[in-house]
C-alpha positions in Angstrom: 113.1 39.0 60.3 111.2 38.0 63.5 113.7 38.6 65.8 114.5 42.2 64.2 110.4 43.2 64.8 110.2 41.7 67.9 113.8 44.0 69.4 111.7 47.1 67.8 108.6 46.6 69.8 110.5 46.0 72.7 112.7 49.4 72.5 109.7 51.6 71.6 108.6 52.1 74.7 112.3 52.7 75.8 112.7 55.3 73.4 109.3 56.5 74.3 110.7 57.4 77.4 114.0 58.7 76.7 112.2 61.4 74.2 109.6 62.0 76.7 112.7 62.8 79.5 114.8 64.6 77.0 112.0 66.9 76.0 110.7 67.7 79.7 114.3 69.2 80.2 113.7 71.6 77.5 112.4 75.0 79.8 108.7 75.8 77.9 109.9 79.0 77.5 113.3 80.9 75.8 114.5 84.5 77.5 116.5 86.9 75.1 117.9 90.1 77.3 116.8 92.8 75.6 118.6 96.1 77.2 120.7 96.5 80.1 120.7 99.5 82.7 123.3 102.3 83.3 126.9 100.4 84.1 129.0 102.8 87.4 128.3 104.8 89.8 125.1 106.5 88.5 122.6 104.2 89.9 122.8 103.5 93.6 121.6 101.2 96.3 118.3 100.9 94.0 115.3 99.4 96.4 112.3 99.0 94.0 111.7 98.9 90.0 108.8 99.7 88.2 108.1 100.2 84.4 105.3 102.6 82.4 102.9 100.2 80.7 103.9 100.8 76.8 107.4 99.3 78.8 109.3 102.5 77.2 110.2 104.1 80.4 111.9 102.5 83.9 111.6 103.8 87.2 113.9 102.9 89.9 114.4 103.7 93.5 117.6 104.5 94.9 118.3 104.7 99.0 114.8 105.2 99.3 115.5 109.0 98.9 115.9 109.1 94.9 113.6 108.6 91.9 114.9 108.1 88.3 113.4 107.2 85.1 115.1 105.9 82.8 114.8 105.1 78.6 114.2 101.2 78.6 115.5 100.7 74.9 118.9 102.5 76.0 119.3 102.6 79.5 119.9 106.6 79.0 118.6 108.6 82.3 115.5 111.0 81.4 115.2 112.3 84.6 116.1 111.8 88.5 113.4 113.0 91.7 114.9 114.0 94.6 112.9 113.7 97.3 112.1 116.4 99.9 113.3 116.8 103.2 112.9 113.1 105.0 110.8 111.4 102.7 111.9 107.4 102.7 109.9 106.6 99.1 109.4 103.3 97.7 106.9 101.3 96.1 106.4 102.9 93.0 103.5 102.4 90.5 102.8 103.9 87.2 99.2 105.0 86.0 98.1 102.6 83.2 98.0 105.7 80.5 101.9 106.1 81.9 101.2 109.8 82.3 101.8 109.9 85.9 103.1 107.5 88.5 103.2 107.6 92.7 104.7 105.9 95.8 104.3 105.9 99.6 106.7 107.5 101.7 106.9 106.8 105.8 108.4 108.6 108.0 109.7 108.2 111.5 107.9 110.7 114.2 107.4 111.0 117.8 107.6 106.9 117.9 104.7 107.3 116.0 104.9 105.7 111.8 103.5 108.8 109.8 103.4 108.5 105.7 101.8 109.6 102.8 101.3 108.7 98.7 102.7 110.8 96.0 101.7 111.6 92.6 104.1 112.8 90.1 104.0 113.9 86.4 105.8 111.2 84.5 107.0 113.9 81.8 107.4 116.9 84.1 109.0 115.3 87.1 106.3 117.7 89.2 104.3 116.8 91.9 100.9 116.6 91.2 99.0 115.9 94.4 99.9 114.3 98.1 97.3 112.4 100.0 98.6 112.7 103.9 98.2 110.5 106.8 98.1 107.1 105.9 99.3 105.1 109.0 102.8 103.8 107.6 102.6 103.0 104.4 104.4 100.5 103.2 103.2 99.5 99.0 101.1 101.4 96.8 99.7 100.3 93.5 97.0 101.8 90.9 94.8 99.5 88.9 94.6 98.8 85.7 91.9 101.6 84.7 93.7 104.6 86.8 90.7 104.7 88.6 91.4 103.5 92.2 95.3 103.0 94.3 95.2 100.6 96.9 97.6 101.6 100.0 98.8 98.7 102.5 99.4 100.8 105.7 100.0 99.6 108.6 97.7 98.2 110.2 95.3 99.5 107.7 94.3 99.3 104.1 93.4 101.8 101.7 91.4 102.1 98.7 92.0 106.4 97.0 90.0 107.7 94.7 93.0 108.9 92.0 90.2 111.6 90.6 89.8 113.5 94.0 92.6 112.3 95.6 90.3 110.8 98.7 90.2 107.9 101.0 87.6 106.7 99.8 87.3 102.6 101.7 89.6 102.1 104.5 89.7 97.7 106.4 90.8 98.5 109.8 93.9 95.9 111.2 94.1 94.0 107.5 97.4 92.2 108.8 98.6 91.8 111.7 102.5 91.9 112.9 102.4 94.6 110.1 101.2 96.3 106.9 100.4 94.4 103.5 104.0 93.8 102.3 102.6 93.2 98.5 99.1 94.0 96.3 97.4 93.4 93.5 94.3 94.3 91.6 92.6 91.4 89.6 92.5 91.8 86.4 88.1 91.9 86.2 88.8 95.3 89.3 86.4 93.6 92.0 89.3 92.1 93.8 92.2 93.1 95.8 94.6 90.5 97.0 96.8 91.3 99.9 99.9 89.8 101.3 101.2 90.0 104.7 103.7 89.6 108.0 100.9 87.3 109.7 100.9 84.5 107.5 98.3 85.7 105.6 97.3 86.3 101.5 93.5 88.1 102.1 90.9 89.0 99.2 89.0 92.1 99.4 85.9 92.8 97.7 86.3 96.4 96.1 85.2 99.5 95.9 84.4 99.1 100.2 87.5 96.6 100.8 84.8 93.9 102.3 87.3 90.9 102.9 86.0 87.9 101.0 88.9 84.9 101.5 92.1 84.1 103.5 94.6 81.8 102.3 97.9 80.7 105.2 101.0 80.3 104.0 102.0 79.9 107.4 103.9 76.1 107.2 107.5 77.0 107.8 110.3 74.0 106.0 113.3 75.8 109.3 113.8 73.4 111.5 112.6 74.8 115.1 114.9 75.1 118.1 112.8 73.7 120.8 113.6 76.9 122.6 111.5 78.9 119.9 107.7 79.5 120.1 105.1 79.2 117.2 107.1 80.4 113.4 105.1 82.3 111.7 106.1 82.5 107.9 105.2 86.3 106.3 104.0 86.2 102.8 105.3 88.5 100.7 104.5 88.6 97.0 101.1 87.9 95.5 99.9 88.2 91.9 97.2 87.5 90.0 97.0 85.6 86.5 95.8 87.6 83.5 92.4 85.6 83.1 91.8 86.1 86.4 91.3 82.6 87.4 94.7 82.3 89.5 95.8 83.9 92.9 100.1 82.8 93.8 101.7 83.8 96.8 105.7 83.7 98.1 106.9 84.0 101.4 110.2 84.6 103.2 111.4 81.1 102.9 111.2 81.2 99.4 108.0 78.9 99.3 105.3 80.0 96.8 101.2 78.5 96.6 98.8 78.6 93.8 95.0 79.0 94.5 91.6 78.7 92.7 90.3 82.3 92.7 86.6 81.5 92.3 86.9 78.3 94.3 89.9 79.0 97.2 91.3 75.5 96.7 94.7 75.4 96.9 95.8 73.9 93.5 99.6 73.6 93.3 102.4 74.5 96.7 106.4 74.8 96.2 108.1 74.3 100.3 111.1 75.8 99.9 114.4 74.2 101.1 115.6 74.7 104.2 116.6 78.6 104.3 120.7 79.0 103.4 122.4 80.3 106.5 123.0 84.0 106.4 121.1 84.6 103.8 121.0 88.4 103.8 119.0 88.6 100.7 116.0 85.9 100.6 114.6 85.5 97.0 111.2 86.0 98.5 110.8 89.6 97.4 107.9 92.0 97.4 106.0 91.7 94.1 108.6 89.2 93.0 105.9 87.3 91.6 104.8 87.2 87.7 102.4 85.2 86.0 104.0 84.9 81.8 101.5 85.8 79.1 99.4 82.4 78.9 99.1 81.7 82.9 101.1 78.8 82.2 104.0 79.6 84.1 105.2 82.1 86.9 108.4 83.4 87.2 110.1 84.2 90.7 113.7 84.3 92.1 115.2 81.3 93.2 116.5 80.5 96.7 120.1 81.8 95.9 118.5 85.4 94.8 121.0 85.1 91.8 118.4 84.2 89.0 114.8 83.7 87.8 112.9 80.2 88.0 109.7 78.8 86.6 107.1 77.3 88.4 103.8 75.7 87.0 100.5 76.4 89.0 98.7 73.3 87.8 101.9 70.7 87.8 104.5 70.1 89.7 107.2 71.3 87.0 110.2 73.9 87.7 112.4 74.9 85.3 115.9 77.5 85.5 115.7 79.7 83.0 118.8 82.3 81.5 118.4 85.1 83.5 120.6 85.2 85.8 123.4 87.4 88.1 126.1 85.8 88.6 127.8 84.8 91.4 128.4 87.9 92.9 125.3 89.6 92.6 122.1 89.8 94.0 118.5 90.6 93.0 116.7 93.0 94.5 113.9 93.9 92.9 111.7 92.5 90.0 109.1 93.8 87.7 106.4 92.4 85.5 104.1 95.4 84.9 104.5 96.0 81.3 101.9 95.0 78.6 104.6 92.9 76.3 105.3 90.5 79.0 108.8 91.5 79.4 110.4 91.2 82.5 113.0 93.3 84.2 115.3 92.7 87.3 117.1 95.0 89.8 120.3 93.5 91.7 123.2 94.5 93.2 126.3 93.9 92.1 129.4 93.1 94.5 132.9 93.3 94.0 134.7 90.8 96.4 138.5 92.3 97.2 137.3 96.0 96.1 136.3 98.7 98.8 133.0 100.5 98.6 129.5 99.6 98.2 128.3 97.4 94.8 127.1 98.9 92.1 123.2 98.9 91.4 121.7 97.9 87.5 119.1 96.8 86.0 118.0 94.2 82.9 115.3 94.0 80.5 114.7 90.1 79.1 111.8 88.9 76.4 110.3 85.7 76.9 109.1 83.4 74.2 107.0 79.9 74.2 109.1 77.1 73.3 106.0 75.3 73.2 104.6 74.4 69.3 
């Protein structure tokens, strides 16, 4: 009997370790596909996707020329909006009540990049306002109260008053090497985060766009040849946590960083492995970071650009997810703007051995925590 008890006591630590290992392999979230976009030719070359805050409407930009509104539950088309003339549209953003949305237009004219921000009525598709003379706008986002829109131009950063459609603040040369690649408002509304090609993530005070703090993500993991000069890794995604305490950013090399907003201290970082050769679709997509509803995890694209993975902001943990497009498809855009915590992805599906361009699709996924 004593030998049996001794054996059991000896096995208890081993059993605990096995249980811990098995538990650590269980993803902290479950994923269920909610709906799919259209199959076939109605959705071509999607470059951007966003949704109304209530999640009922999906908005895509195709070929940077066509805006399409979709019913998110059925995937049926609600409305198509063609761009005017030589407009080059991108980065759509909904107002918090879902009644309107904005997008940026950037056009090259006489060796200058000129552009504007256009606002549409989401119900009728009519243009309601245009703000001209924005230098090379790359991205726009409307804040949670619907009062301001931030625009990342080249080289300046703009804050717009939506009621008057006027520029109320400008930060000159906000980033070097191009416009802000991604922007996000803090939940409290008093901070704006921008990500730039200069390898910097910056915080700005609102509404005066006064610089608050900068973070560097320029650390490269790519082997550098002796003939190469300094390599700067661009920051192309940025997101605040729902409680506003954490800031996340991702780079063109698929590295992800987390900081404490109040102290500026780095909390965690995930340095990517060496980039894939001839990797045309890096997973670091603009605005391709999303905190889960409890702020315990962040969703982002995997290195191959074919699936989403979960990263912990506080401890170095990473999980794969069920959100995948398959080996012959690449994610080109991601959206987490709906208030229900779901995530939408747009992807291009390639057809080896079949002539013609790839087809574009989108899908919407629900998330649920597996923690007790």
